[in-house]
ROSEKOL-143671 format. One line per 4 residues: number of its first residue (from 0); their letters; for each residue z, x, y of C-alpha. Coordinates in Angstrom, 2 decimals, decimal comma, padded with zeros to 5 digits. Layout:
BEGIN
NUM> A> Z X Y ~ ...
END
This chain:
BEGIN
0> MKRT> -018,53 001,57 -034,80 ~ -018,96 001,33 -038,58 ~ -020,71 -001,76 -039,91 ~ -019,84 -003,80 -042,90
4> PLNF> -022,63 -004,34 -045,39 ~ -022,20 -008,16 -044,80 ~ -023,83 -010,32 -042,05 ~ -020,65 -011,62 -040,40
8> PLLL> -022,10 -014,73 -038,72 ~ -023,70 -015,82 -042,03 ~ -020,50 -015,10 -043,94 ~ -018,49 -017,13 -041,43
12> IVLG> -020,90 -020,18 -041,83 ~ -020,73 -020,05 -045,63 ~ -016,99 -019,71 -045,62 ~ -016,62 -022,70 -043,22
16> FIFG> -018,99 -024,63 -045,43 ~ -016,92 -023,80 -048,59 ~ -013,66 -024,83 -046,95 ~ -015,20 -028,07 -045,78
20> IIFQ> -016,24 -028,92 -049,36 ~ -012,83 -028,09 -050,71 ~ -011,14 -030,20 -047,95 ~ -013,28 -033,22 -048,67
24> DNFL> -012,91 -032,86 -052,50 ~ -009,09 -033,17 -051,98 ~ -008,79 -035,75 -049,09 ~ -012,12 -037,63 -049,24
28> ISIN> -012,39 -038,94 -045,70 ~ -014,95 -041,71 -045,15 ~ -018,56 -040,90 -044,55 ~ -018,38 -042,51 -041,08
32> YSIL> -015,77 -040,11 -039,96 ~ -017,64 -037,22 -041,48 ~ -020,72 -038,02 -039,45 ~ -018,56 -038,51 -036,27
36> FSFI> -016,81 -035,14 -036,68 ~ -020,11 -033,39 -037,45 ~ -021,63 -034,68 -034,23 ~ -018,58 -033,55 -032,29
40> SVFL> -018,73 -030,11 -033,82 ~ -022,48 -029,86 -032,69 ~ -021,43 -030,51 -029,10 ~ -018,66 -027,95 -029,40
44> VYFS> -021,12 -025,33 -030,61 ~ -023,47 -026,10 -027,70 ~ -020,58 -025,99 -025,20 ~ -019,24 -022,65 -026,53
48> FFIL> -022,64 -020,96 -026,79 ~ -024,34 -022,13 -023,64 ~ -021,60 -023,31 -021,27 ~ -018,42 -021,25 -021,86
52> KKYT> -020,25 -018,44 -023,74 ~ -017,12 -017,67 -025,66 ~ -015,15 -018,99 -028,66 ~ -018,45 -018,89 -030,58
56> KITT> -016,86 -017,72 -033,83 ~ -014,33 -020,47 -034,09 ~ -016,87 -023,20 -033,11 ~ -019,40 -021,88 -035,59
60> FTFS> -016,76 -022,03 -038,28 ~ -015,71 -025,52 -037,20 ~ -019,31 -026,75 -037,28 ~ -019,95 -025,31 -040,82
64> FFLG> -016,61 -026,78 -041,98 ~ -017,55 -030,29 -040,88 ~ -021,10 -029,83 -042,29 ~ -019,45 -029,06 -045,61
68> ILLY> -017,49 -032,32 -045,34 ~ -020,58 -034,25 -044,47 ~ -022,74 -032,90 -047,28 ~ -019,99 -033,62 -049,80
72> SIHY> -019,77 -037,15 -048,50 ~ -023,55 -037,64 -048,73 ~ -023,58 -036,42 -052,40 ~ -020,55 -038,58 -053,26
76> EPNI> -022,35 -041,21 -055,20 ~ -019,88 -044,10 -054,80 ~ -020,90 -044,04 -051,12 ~ -024,42 -045,04 -052,20
80> KNNY> -025,15 -048,76 -051,78 ~ -026,77 -049,35 -055,17 ~ -024,31 -047,18 -057,12 ~ -022,82 -049,07 -060,12
84> TQIL> -019,27 -048,58 -058,80 ~ -020,25 -050,73 -055,74 ~ -021,94 -053,50 -057,82 ~ -020,37 -053,82 -061,25
88> SQNK> -016,81 -054,84 -062,28 ~ -014,69 -052,94 -064,79 ~ -013,85 -054,48 -068,18 ~ -016,69 -056,92 -067,87
92> EYTL> -019,56 -056,79 -070,47 ~ -022,98 -056,02 -069,19 ~ -026,34 -055,39 -070,75 ~ -027,29 -051,96 -069,40
96> QGII> -030,43 -049,88 -069,43 ~ -030,74 -046,21 -068,50 ~ -032,12 -042,76 -069,28 ~ -030,36 -040,38 -071,76
100> EDVK> -029,61 -037,36 -069,60 ~ -027,57 -035,31 -072,14 ~ -026,36 -035,52 -075,71 ~ -023,20 -033,98 -077,17
104> NNNL> -022,67 -035,39 -080,64 ~ -021,91 -039,09 -080,07 ~ -021,13 -038,76 -076,41 ~ -024,15 -039,46 -074,08
108> SIKL> -024,69 -038,99 -070,34 ~ -026,74 -042,00 -069,19 ~ -028,44 -042,35 -065,87 ~ -028,35 -046,13 -065,21
112> QFAD> -031,36 -048,07 -064,06 ~ -030,50 -051,75 -064,70 ~ -027,44 -053,85 -065,26 ~ -028,17 -057,48 -066,25
116> NYKV> -031,57 -057,10 -064,61 ~ -030,02 -055,82 -061,29 ~ -031,11 -052,36 -060,17 ~ -028,25 -049,76 -060,16
120> TGKI> -027,96 -046,11 -059,84 ~ -025,42 -043,47 -061,06 ~ -024,41 -041,76 -064,27 ~ -021,88 -042,96 -066,86
124> SLHI> -020,48 -041,49 -070,06 ~ -021,32 -043,55 -073,17 ~ -019,49 -043,14 -076,58 ~ -021,61 -044,47 -079,48
128> KDSI> -020,66 -044,99 -083,15 ~ -022,94 -042,18 -084,51 ~ -024,58 -039,05 -083,26 ~ -028,19 -038,83 -082,09
132> SVNE> -030,64 -035,91 -081,77 ~ -031,01 -033,89 -078,62 ~ -034,70 -034,81 -078,78 ~ -033,74 -038,21 -077,55
136> IGKS> -033,05 -036,77 -074,17 ~ -035,28 -038,45 -071,55 ~ -035,71 -041,61 -073,54 ~ -034,65 -045,06 -072,38
140> ILFK> -031,57 -046,66 -074,03 ~ -030,60 -050,37 -073,99 ~ -026,97 -051,20 -074,75 ~ -024,04 -053,62 -074,22
144> TKLT> -020,65 -052,33 -073,11 ~ -017,59 -052,84 -070,91 ~ -017,25 -050,09 -068,40 ~ -013,89 -048,62 -067,27
148> SISS> -013,00 -045,79 -064,96 ~ -012,18 -042,47 -066,64 ~ -008,47 -042,15 -067,11 ~ -006,60 -040,11 -064,53
152> VKNP> -004,37 -037,18 -065,49 ~ -001,11 -038,54 -066,95 ~ 001,00 -035,39 -067,48 ~ 001,96 -032,39 -065,26
156> YQFD> -000,53 -029,48 -065,53 ~ -002,77 -031,43 -067,88 ~ -006,56 -030,83 -067,72 ~ -007,85 -033,28 -065,24
160> YQKY> -010,77 -034,79 -067,24 ~ -011,35 -037,41 -064,54 ~ -011,91 -034,85 -061,87 ~ -014,00 -032,77 -064,20
164> MQRK> -016,36 -035,71 -064,88 ~ -016,43 -036,79 -061,22 ~ -017,73 -033,35 -060,31 ~ -020,55 -034,10 -062,72
168> YIYW> -021,07 -037,33 -060,82 ~ -019,82 -039,47 -063,73 ~ -017,07 -041,94 -062,67 ~ -017,01 -044,62 -065,40
172> QGHT> -017,35 -044,71 -069,17 ~ -018,19 -047,12 -071,93 ~ -018,10 -047,57 -075,70 ~ -020,74 -049,36 -077,69
176> DEYK> -021,90 -050,10 -081,30 ~ -024,93 -052,06 -080,04 ~ -027,69 -049,91 -078,70 ~ -031,38 -049,28 -078,96
180> VQNK> -033,18 -046,05 -078,13 ~ -036,67 -046,81 -076,95 ~ -039,68 -044,56 -077,48 ~ -040,56 -044,65 -073,78
184> TSFS> -039,87 -041,21 -072,26 ~ -039,34 -040,66 -068,50 ~ -041,05 -037,62 -066,90 ~ -038,52 -034,94 -066,06
188> LIHW> -038,84 -031,18 -066,22 ~ -035,15 -030,87 -067,08 ~ -035,56 -033,26 -069,97 ~ -038,63 -031,37 -071,21
192> AKRL> -036,73 -028,08 -070,90 ~ -033,77 -029,39 -072,97 ~ -036,06 -030,62 -075,72 ~ -037,96 -027,32 -075,73
196> QNYL> -034,71 -025,42 -075,93 ~ -033,58 -027,49 -078,89 ~ -036,99 -027,04 -080,67 ~ -036,90 -023,29 -080,23
200> ATSL> -033,33 -023,12 -081,45 ~ -034,31 -025,24 -084,50 ~ -037,28 -023,00 -085,28 ~ -034,78 -020,12 -085,95
204> DNYP> -033,37 -022,15 -088,78 ~ -036,60 -021,57 -090,84 ~ -035,81 -017,88 -091,18 ~ -033,17 -016,13 -093,32
208> FSNE> -030,82 -014,98 -090,64 ~ -027,16 -014,93 -091,59 ~ -025,18 -017,87 -090,19 ~ -023,11 -015,63 -087,82
212> SRGI> -026,27 -013,86 -086,44 ~ -028,19 -017,17 -086,04 ~ -025,44 -018,69 -083,92 ~ -025,22 -015,54 -081,75
216> IKAL> -029,04 -015,37 -081,34 ~ -029,21 -019,00 -080,15 ~ -026,45 -018,40 -077,65 ~ -027,67 -015,04 -076,42
220> VLGV> -031,38 -015,96 -075,94 ~ -031,34 -019,75 -075,45 ~ -027,83 -020,61 -074,37 ~ -027,12 -022,89 -077,33
224> RSDI> -023,52 -022,17 -078,46 ~ -022,99 -025,02 -080,79 ~ -023,68 -022,98 -083,90 ~ -021,11 -020,24 -083,09
228> DSET> -017,91 -020,59 -085,26 ~ -014,69 -020,65 -083,26 ~ -013,37 -017,40 -084,87 ~ -016,42 -015,34 -083,68
232> YQEY> -016,28 -016,96 -080,19 ~ -012,53 -016,07 -079,87 ~ -013,37 -012,42 -080,90 ~ -015,91 -012,16 -078,03
236> IDAG> -013,24 -013,55 -075,62 ~ -010,60 -011,05 -076,85 ~ -013,05 -008,13 -076,55 ~ -014,02 -009,16 -072,98
240> AVHI> -017,56 -009,84 -074,01 ~ -017,80 -013,65 -073,93 ~ -020,18 -013,45 -070,90 ~ -022,82 -012,22 -073,34
244> LAIS> -022,81 -015,64 -075,02 ~ -023,39 -017,64 -071,83 ~ -026,81 -017,33 -070,11 ~ -025,98 -016,73 -066,51
248> GLHI> -025,80 -013,77 -064,15 ~ -025,73 -011,00 -066,77 ~ -028,87 -012,12 -068,67 ~ -030,84 -012,98 -065,54
252> GIIT> -029,72 -009,77 -063,94 ~ -030,98 -007,62 -066,94 ~ -034,30 -009,51 -067,01 ~ -034,67 -009,16 -063,20
256> ILIT> -034,10 -005,34 -063,34 ~ -036,54 -004,96 -066,24 ~ -039,30 -007,07 -064,61 ~ -038,80 -005,31 -061,26
260> KIVN> -039,21 -001,88 -062,79 ~ -042,22 -002,86 -064,80 ~ -043,85 -004,54 -061,74 ~ -043,15 -001,50 -059,60
264> LFLP> -044,68 000,70 -062,29 ~ -048,04 -001,08 -062,42 ~ -048,42 -002,44 -058,86 ~ -048,60 -000,48 -055,59
268> KRRK> -045,78 -000,75 -053,01 ~ -047,90 -002,78 -050,56 ~ -048,33 -005,68 -053,10 ~ -044,87 -007,06 -052,30
272> IIKI> -045,77 -010,80 -052,22 ~ -047,46 -010,53 -055,68 ~ -044,51 -008,66 -057,05 ~ -042,06 -011,39 -055,81
276> AIVF> -044,39 -014,09 -057,23 ~ -044,42 -012,38 -060,59 ~ -040,60 -011,92 -060,78 ~ -039,95 -015,49 -059,75
280> SILL> -042,55 -016,90 -062,19 ~ -041,02 -014,96 -065,19 ~ -037,50 -015,94 -064,21 ~ -038,36 -019,62 -063,86
284> TYAF> -040,20 -019,46 -067,24 ~ -037,13 -018,01 -068,88 ~ -034,89 -020,69 -067,24 ~ -037,20 -023,40 -068,62
288> IAGL> -036,90 -021,94 -072,16 ~ -033,13 -021,83 -071,69 ~ -033,00 -025,62 -070,88 ~ -032,92 -025,43 -067,06
292> SASV> -029,11 -025,60 -067,24 ~ -027,17 -025,42 -063,97 ~ -025,80 -021,94 -064,83 ~ -029,30 -020,58 -065,43
296> LRAV> -030,82 -022,14 -062,31 ~ -027,98 -020,74 -060,21 ~ -028,56 -017,29 -061,68 ~ -032,24 -017,50 -061,15
300> IMFG> -031,80 -018,40 -057,47 ~ -029,13 -015,75 -057,00 ~ -031,06 -012,87 -058,55 ~ -034,42 -014,21 -057,29
304> AYSI> -033,04 -013,86 -053,74 ~ -031,66 -010,47 -054,59 ~ -034,99 -009,28 -056,04 ~ -036,84 -010,35 -052,89
308> AELL> -034,44 -008,13 -050,80 ~ -034,88 -005,29 -053,31 ~ -038,66 -005,52 -053,35 ~ -038,71 -005,68 -049,53
312> GNKR> -036,65 -002,48 -049,45 ~ -033,94 -003,82 -047,14 ~ -030,53 -002,86 -048,44 ~ -028,49 -005,12 -046,09
316> ARYD> -030,71 -008,12 -047,10 ~ -029,34 -007,77 -050,60 ~ -025,96 -009,01 -049,41 ~ -027,39 -011,56 -047,03
320> SLIF> -029,71 -013,02 -049,64 ~ -026,83 -013,58 -052,05 ~ -024,61 -015,18 -049,41 ~ -027,64 -017,33 -048,33
324> SIFV> -028,21 -018,35 -051,95 ~ -024,67 -019,62 -052,10 ~ -025,34 -021,77 -049,03 ~ -028,60 -023,15 -050,44
328> LLLF> -027,06 -024,03 -053,86 ~ -024,12 -025,83 -052,20 ~ -026,38 -027,58 -049,80 ~ -028,19 -029,26 -052,66
332> KPNF> -025,10 -029,70 -054,96 ~ -021,71 -029,15 -053,30 ~ -019,87 -029,56 -056,64 ~ -021,37 -026,30 -057,87
336> LFDV> -018,47 -024,73 -055,96 ~ -015,94 -025,98 -058,55 ~ -017,98 -024,70 -061,56 ~ -016,13 -021,72 -063,09
340> GFQL> -019,35 -020,09 -064,01 ~ -020,56 -020,33 -060,45 ~ -017,41 -018,66 -059,17 ~ -017,35 -015,95 -061,81
344> SYAA> -021,09 -015,08 -061,31 ~ -020,91 -014,69 -057,55 ~ -017,52 -012,92 -057,61 ~ -018,86 -010,41 -060,15
348> VLSI> -022,13 -009,71 -058,32 ~ -020,71 -009,53 -054,81 ~ -017,91 -007,22 -056,10 ~ -020,46 -004,93 -057,70
352> LLFL> -022,58 -004,80 -054,48 ~ -019,56 -004,12 -052,33 ~ -017,59 -001,65 -054,47 ~ -020,42 000,25 -056,15
356> PLYN> -021,50 002,10 -053,06 ~ -017,91 003,23 -052,47 ~ -017,69 004,59 -056,05 ~ -021,09 006,34 -055,69
360> RYFI> -019,69 008,45 -052,78 ~ -017,47 010,30 -055,34 ~ -018,95 009,76 -058,84 ~ -022,48 011,03 -059,27
364> YKNL> -023,54 013,32 -062,13 ~ -026,75 015,17 -062,63 ~ -026,54 014,86 -066,44 ~ -028,49 011,73 -067,43
368> IFNT> -026,02 010,78 -070,18 ~ -022,89 011,26 -068,10 ~ -024,52 009,41 -065,21 ~ -025,51 006,43 -067,39
372> ISDI> -021,97 006,21 -068,85 ~ -020,50 006,64 -065,35 ~ -022,73 003,82 -064,00 ~ -021,61 001,44 -066,73
376> IKVS> -017,96 002,25 -066,06 ~ -018,40 001,93 -062,28 ~ -020,29 -001,43 -062,61 ~ -017,83 -002,77 -065,12
380> IAAQ> -014,78 -001,90 -062,95 ~ -016,42 -003,20 -059,77 ~ -017,27 -006,56 -061,48 ~ -013,77 -006,85 -062,97
384> IGII> -012,13 -006,39 -059,51 ~ -013,94 -009,55 -058,47 ~ -013,30 -011,68 -061,49 ~ -009,77 -010,62 -062,61
388> PLSL> -008,01 -013,08 -060,27 ~ -010,30 -015,93 -061,46 ~ -009,89 -014,94 -065,18 ~ -006,08 -014,97 -064,81
392> FYFH> -006,06 -018,20 -062,98 ~ -008,37 -020,14 -065,38 ~ -007,78 -018,45 -068,71 ~ -004,37 -016,71 -068,34
396> QFAG> -005,77 -013,75 -070,24 ~ -007,28 -010,31 -069,60 ~ -009,08 -008,21 -072,14 ~ -007,70 -004,65 -071,74
400> LFLI> -010,57 -003,07 -073,69 ~ -013,38 -004,56 -071,66 ~ -014,53 -001,03 -070,57 ~ -014,88 000,10 -074,18
404> TNII> -016,88 -003,11 -074,93 ~ -019,19 -002,58 -071,98 ~ -019,74 001,17 -072,66 ~ -020,80 000,40 -076,24
408> ILPF> -022,73 -002,91 -075,74 ~ -024,30 -002,87 -072,32 ~ -026,70 000,13 -072,85 ~ -028,29 -001,83 -075,80
412> LGII> -027,95 -005,33 -074,45 ~ -031,29 -005,23 -072,56 ~ -033,11 -004,16 -075,80 ~ -031,23 -006,73 -077,87
416> LGIG> -032,04 -009,49 -075,39 ~ -035,73 -008,39 -075,00 ~ -036,22 -008,30 -078,80 ~ -034,45 -011,72 -079,05
420> IFVV> -036,83 -013,39 -076,65 ~ -039,77 -011,88 -078,67 ~ -038,20 -013,07 -081,93 ~ -037,80 -016,69 -080,58
424> ILAN> -041,36 -016,78 -079,36 ~ -042,69 -015,54 -082,81 ~ -040,43 -018,09 -084,59 ~ -041,78 -020,82 -082,43
428> FQVL> -045,31 -019,96 -083,61 ~ -044,11 -019,41 -087,21 ~ -045,43 -015,85 -087,34 ~ -042,12 -014,09 -087,27
432> PLWL> -042,38 -011,30 -089,90 ~ -039,56 -010,85 -092,44 ~ -039,02 -007,17 -091,59 ~ -038,38 -008,05 -087,98
436> VKIY> -035,87 -010,74 -089,09 ~ -033,99 -008,18 -091,13 ~ -033,95 -005,61 -088,25 ~ -032,76 -008,09 -085,62
440> DFLI> -030,21 -009,61 -088,06 ~ -028,82 -006,14 -088,51 ~ -028,66 -005,49 -084,73 ~ -026,72 -008,73 -084,20
444> FSMN> -024,52 -007,94 -087,24 ~ -023,78 -004,49 -085,72 ~ -022,89 -006,01 -082,37 ~ -020,55 -008,60 -084,03
448> YVIE> -019,00 -005,75 -086,04 ~ -018,25 -003,82 -082,83 ~ -016,81 -006,90 -081,13 ~ -014,65 -007,72 -084,19
452> NISS> -013,13 -004,28 -084,36 ~ -012,47 -004,10 -080,63 ~ -010,83 -007,61 -080,66 ~ -008,56 -006,56 -083,48
456> YKTM> -006,45 -004,44 -081,16 ~ -004,25 -007,35 -080,10 ~ -001,81 -005,24 -078,21 ~ -004,59 -004,55 -075,64
460> IISD> -005,06 -008,29 -074,94 ~ -002,84 -009,36 -072,06 ~ -002,30 -013,08 -072,65 ~ -000,09 -015,97 -071,49
464> VYFD> -000,21 -014,65 -067,87 ~ 001,34 -016,85 -065,11 ~ -001,11 -017,05 -062,25 ~ -001,25 -019,98 -059,79
468> KMML> -003,42 -020,91 -056,77 ~ -001,26 -019,05 -054,24 ~ -001,52 -015,83 -056,35 ~ -005,25 -016,39 -056,50
472> FISF> -005,50 -016,69 -052,71 ~ -003,29 -013,61 -052,12 ~ -005,35 -011,62 -054,62 ~ -008,64 -012,32 -052,85
476> FFIG> -006,99 -011,75 -049,44 ~ -005,97 -008,30 -050,80 ~ -009,46 -007,48 -052,04 ~ -010,99 -008,63 -048,75
480> SLLF> -008,55 -006,59 -046,68 ~ -009,10 -003,52 -048,82 ~ -012,87 -003,82 -048,47 ~ -012,67 -004,11 -044,66
484> YLYL> -010,49 -001,03 -044,56 ~ -012,75 001,07 -046,85 ~ -015,79 000,18 -044,81 ~ -014,48 000,08 -041,22
488> RKIK> -011,49 002,54 -041,70 ~ -009,32 000,57 -039,23 ~ -005,59 000,87 -039,74 ~ -004,94 -002,91 -039,19
492> YLYL> -006,85 -003,76 -042,35 ~ -004,74 -001,18 -044,25 ~ -001,65 -003,01 -042,95 ~ -003,06 -006,32 -044,06
496> TLIS> -003,68 -004,87 -047,56 ~ -000,08 -003,64 -047,85 ~ 001,24 -006,88 -046,40 ~ -000,61 -008,86 -049,08
500> VIFF> 000,90 -006,69 -051,85 ~ 004,38 -007,18 -050,41 ~ 003,85 -010,93 -049,98 ~ 002,68 -011,18 -053,59
504> QIYL> 005,87 -009,61 -054,79 ~ 007,98 -011,88 -052,57 ~ 006,12 -014,98 -053,76 ~ 006,76 -013,98 -057,40
508> IFDK> 010,40 -013,54 -056,79 ~ 010,69 -016,83 -054,90 ~ 008,72 -018,72 -057,49 ~ 010,86 -017,40 -060,23
512> YKEQ> 014,10 -018,29 -058,35 ~ 012,66 -021,81 -057,65 ~ 012,01 -022,42 -061,33 ~ 015,44 -021,20 -062,28
516> KISQ> 016,97 -023,76 -060,04 ~ 015,00 -026,74 -061,39 ~ 016,84 -029,16 -063,57 ~ 014,78 -032,15 -064,85
520> IIVF> 013,96 -034,33 -067,80 ~ 010,22 -035,25 -068,35 ~ 009,02 -038,13 -070,46 ~ 005,44 -037,15 -071,30
524> NQYK> 002,64 -039,60 -072,00 ~ 001,48 -039,14 -075,61 ~ -000,65 -041,37 -077,74 ~ 001,36 -042,88 -080,67
528> QTLL> 004,18 -040,36 -080,35 ~ 007,13 -039,38 -078,17 ~ 007,65 -036,12 -076,39 ~ 010,36 -035,26 -073,83
532> AKQD> 011,37 -032,03 -072,20 ~ 014,52 -030,84 -070,54 ~ 014,16 -027,96 -068,17 ~ 017,39 -026,24 -067,00
536> NGKI> 018,21 -022,76 -065,80 ~ 014,76 -021,31 -066,70 ~ 014,91 -022,70 -070,25 ~ 012,94 -025,65 -071,50
540> TFYH> 013,65 -027,72 -074,68 ~ 011,04 -030,12 -076,11 ~ 012,32 -033,17 -077,96 ~ 009,77 -034,67 -080,34
544> SDSL> 009,40 -037,57 -082,75 ~ 007,01 -035,66 -085,15 ~ 006,84 -031,85 -085,29 ~ 003,46 -032,03 -087,14
548> KLPN> 001,82 -033,85 -084,18 ~ 003,10 -031,64 -081,37 ~ 000,42 -031,09 -078,70 ~ 000,82 -027,32 -078,92
552> SYIK> -002,07 -026,43 -076,54 ~ -000,78 -028,68 -073,80 ~ 002,92 -027,35 -074,29 ~ 001,46 -023,85 -074,02
556> NFCH> -000,39 -024,65 -070,86 ~ 002,57 -026,45 -069,36 ~ 004,84 -023,47 -069,94 ~ 002,19 -020,98 -068,53
560> NKSI> 002,07 -023,00 -065,28 ~ 005,87 -023,19 -065,05 ~ 006,17 -019,49 -066,02 ~ 008,75 -020,32 -068,67
564> KNID> 009,19 -018,03 -071,61 ~ 012,44 -019,41 -073,10 ~ 011,24 -022,36 -075,17 ~ 013,04 -024,43 -077,86
568> YQCL> 012,10 -027,45 -080,00 ~ 014,42 -030,18 -081,28 ~ 014,23 -033,60 -082,81 ~ 014,79 -036,64 -080,62
572> NNIL> 018,34 -037,29 -079,41 ~ 019,54 -040,68 -078,37 ~ 021,01 -039,44 -075,11 ~ 019,79 -036,73 -072,73
576> SVKG> 021,53 -035,75 -069,44 ~ 020,62 -033,83 -066,36 ~ 022,76 -033,49 -063,18 ~ 024,99 -036,43 -064,27
580> KNIL> 022,13 -038,73 -064,93 ~ 021,68 -040,08 -068,44 ~ 018,57 -041,31 -070,27 ~ 019,16 -043,48 -073,33
584> IIDD> 016,37 -043,13 -075,92 ~ 015,89 -046,16 -078,18 ~ 013,43 -045,74 -081,04 ~ 015,23 -047,90 -083,63
588> VIYI> 018,12 -050,41 -083,99 ~ 021,05 -048,15 -083,19 ~ 024,70 -048,66 -082,30 ~ 025,18 -048,17 -078,57
592> DDSI> 028,57 -047,34 -077,21 ~ 029,28 -049,70 -074,30 ~ 031,17 -046,92 -072,52 ~ 027,98 -044,80 -072,22
596> KADY> 026,36 -044,89 -068,82 ~ 022,58 -045,39 -069,06 ~ 020,82 -044,78 -065,76 ~ 017,44 -044,76 -067,48
600> VLLC> 016,36 -046,27 -070,83 ~ 013,35 -045,12 -072,81 ~ 011,81 -047,39 -075,44 ~ 009,67 -045,66 -078,00
604> NSPK> 008,14 -046,33 -081,41 ~ 008,29 -050,13 -080,77 ~ 012,06 -050,62 -081,58 ~ 013,30 -054,15 -082,60
608> INLE> 015,64 -054,75 -079,67 ~ 016,75 -057,87 -077,82 ~ 016,02 -056,43 -074,40 ~ 017,56 -059,26 -072,46
612> KFIE> 020,91 -058,97 -074,14 ~ 020,80 -055,19 -073,74 ~ 020,03 -055,42 -069,99 ~ 022,88 -057,89 -069,48
616> KKSI> 025,32 -055,28 -071,02 ~ 023,90 -052,24 -069,31 ~ 023,13 -051,43 -065,59 ~ 019,71 -049,88 -065,84
620> KVLV> 017,95 -048,20 -062,87 ~ 014,55 -047,82 -064,58 ~ 013,12 -048,99 -067,95 ~ 010,67 -046,33 -069,23
624> VDGS> 008,08 -047,13 -072,01 ~ 005,93 -044,34 -073,50 ~ 002,59 -044,34 -075,37 ~ 004,15 -044,61 -078,80
628> NFPT> 004,71 -048,43 -078,51 ~ 002,46 -051,35 -079,45 ~ 000,67 -052,87 -076,31 ~ 001,93 -056,31 -077,15
632> MVKK> 005,54 -055,19 -077,15 ~ 004,93 -053,28 -073,82 ~ 003,76 -056,52 -072,10 ~ 006,74 -058,41 -073,39
636> WQKT> 009,16 -055,76 -072,12 ~ 007,41 -055,66 -068,79 ~ 007,91 -059,40 -068,32 ~ 011,56 -059,01 -069,15
640> AEKY> 012,00 -056,16 -066,68 ~ 010,30 -058,22 -063,89 ~ 012,66 -061,08 -064,70 ~ 015,69 -058,94 -064,18
644> NIPF> 014,12 -057,02 -061,17 ~ 014,28 -053,75 -063,00 ~ 011,59 -051,01 -062,19 ~ 009,20 -050,67 -065,12
648> HYTQ> 007,44 -047,42 -065,91 ~ 004,74 -047,38 -068,54 ~ 003,48 -043,80 -069,12 ~ 000,00 -044,97 -070,32
652> EKGA> -000,49 -046,47 -066,85 ~ 001,64 -044,46 -064,42 ~ 001,78 -041,11 -066,20 ~ 004,72 -038,93 -067,06
656> FIIQ> 008,21 -040,00 -065,90 ~ 010,38 -037,33 -064,35 ~ 014,13 -037,37 -063,79 ~ 015,47 -034,71 -061,36
END
């Protein structure tokens, strides 16, 4: 029987662990139930392994599933007794003290210590009136503020900022003009690393690099992307090379390969422990220079585990070490699972390890140049197989010329990265020679020039791709089935592969049919403006109060997720209808025909209306108020609606209102 390169029991445990984390993230059962189910699953494992001696796979998966739920519950900070969400009240002013964990302009991440002299724990987001330096990270800050929970998503398919912050363990936020940063600095390796990263990035400003090159150098070597202009960044995205600008798997992988080869060159084979220690030490040093960010630490653990297996000479251990590193990372921080960088890194590396041996059966050249180009193509295609579903799901875009980019850039990236690290070290000690500045600036300019030219072929950029969660699941099921067939050569896996392709097609047809049948009117929640949409027969029309203030990025994302191409824009009408239901839109004093049936009424732009008289004339099912109205008017209308027992929907509180 042929064996897969993966350790199936370990894979089963990690998959169960992952599904448990996903389950708990969506349903959030109490920690008491999590503990109870975990204990039950332990007994099930014991019973199946030692009593029944069967059903071991399903009980192992069940145990790891409930372990994932339990670990998520333990890391869920509102479950902690001293967490601020358990002690403090919202919209009440407190004098708070904490440590500055992160700085992004005038938004700070604060790890709380005291609230009105009570000890508290947990992180908040604090918005201040002016920006402060990154060097303030690690210092204590004293401030007064009223804390509120981060607003939940208010519109369909809108980016869920609340969920995003919760996965960073930040649940509440505050705004303040009264604060004092104290000189006292707490001891933390992460804080030191971030200050060192900022210091090294600033040292490059003392040398005559061009603005474009300086921004790329900081991103490429140190992971600081704040100095890259948006146009250059978009060019890297369009060329399929944006991974170059984010220190993660690619950078750590290149450094790991270079270090391993150098170590193997100078140390004998039997010195395996020393080799592993040297590789890990250098990787951790580079991670420290790069600010000890989560993405860098993940990559160090991932490639550190891989390098151990490589130095030990165990090919199968390469796969096991990567899967085990996933388990270890999620064990310490379950929310890593929802980080896009985490998903892309592991998808790319595992895809390379699984598909590359299959390619090597057929494509090996004796000529060094041909073989080098062939290796780059094989690695690039193998990586893309793993990350294409994720790229389409998160970014709705695919760079068709990624192969050209990788063939041109990757052979030189190790040299560019190595020189870049050397340049940063010399700049730090203020001994960077001018001739090296000019040479390295030219190298970065050349790379930017190549990227700019490749990205200019817009016809090769596949954008605005509709790709939902079900398509993502089917795609990975297809890849998994294909791998099992290619390694085990069993016909049942080929059938599963073909079934997944057929099911993907059926789902596309069904989803398109479903969207064609939808008829609805949506009143979106927008700040200080009005936006409605009418969807009917696969077409959508947006009705707006101000075309200059249209939320174009949100509209684009909404249409992506609805797979709608037929889009129109119109100014607000006073009446919209869908399936015999009318919504009357009042944004000013207008003449209203008494014969017009108004099932729903939308008040926008604070119209001067005698609502009581209007209600007495019309039979209204729901009174809708959007975000364009003054809060004082909204409160007044809400009281009137309550008086007449009419349902009241305020989009700022309840989100978008949908009529179907």
